[in-house]
C-alpha positions, 0 to 999 in steps of 0.5 A: 734752607730749612723745611719751615722756610721751604713751606713759607716760600711755597705758601707765598707762591700759592698766595701769589698764584691765587692773587693772579687768578683773582686778578684775571677773573676781576679783569674779565668781570670788568670787561663784562661790566664795561660791555653792559655799560655801553649797551645800557648807554645806547639804550638810554640814548635810544629811549631819549630819542623816543621821548623827544619824538613822542613829545613832538607828536604830543605838541602836534596833537595838542595843536590839532586838538586846540584848532579842532575845538574852535567851533565855527568862529573864524576870529578865534581860529585866526587868533590861534593860527596867528599865535602858532605862527608867532611861536614858529617865528620864535623857534626860527629866530632861536635856530638862527642864533 
């Protein structure tokens, strides 16, 4: 084997070793990214639950506000309560499907 061939083999081995090291670092980076992705997915899920909770609270507040806006007119209050009961009945019907 000539000196040039030995050098070529040495260079190839060095490049292969460099590729393996790079592959290992990419595997570590991939694992870190996957962990971060899971953390972010959990955070998104938590925030969605929070948004849903706030939407429910907003609807309750809206209903309370609309009922408190009714002055002393019992007929208007009765109509609003009837409307709310109908909405609740619709929700129950949808849940029973």
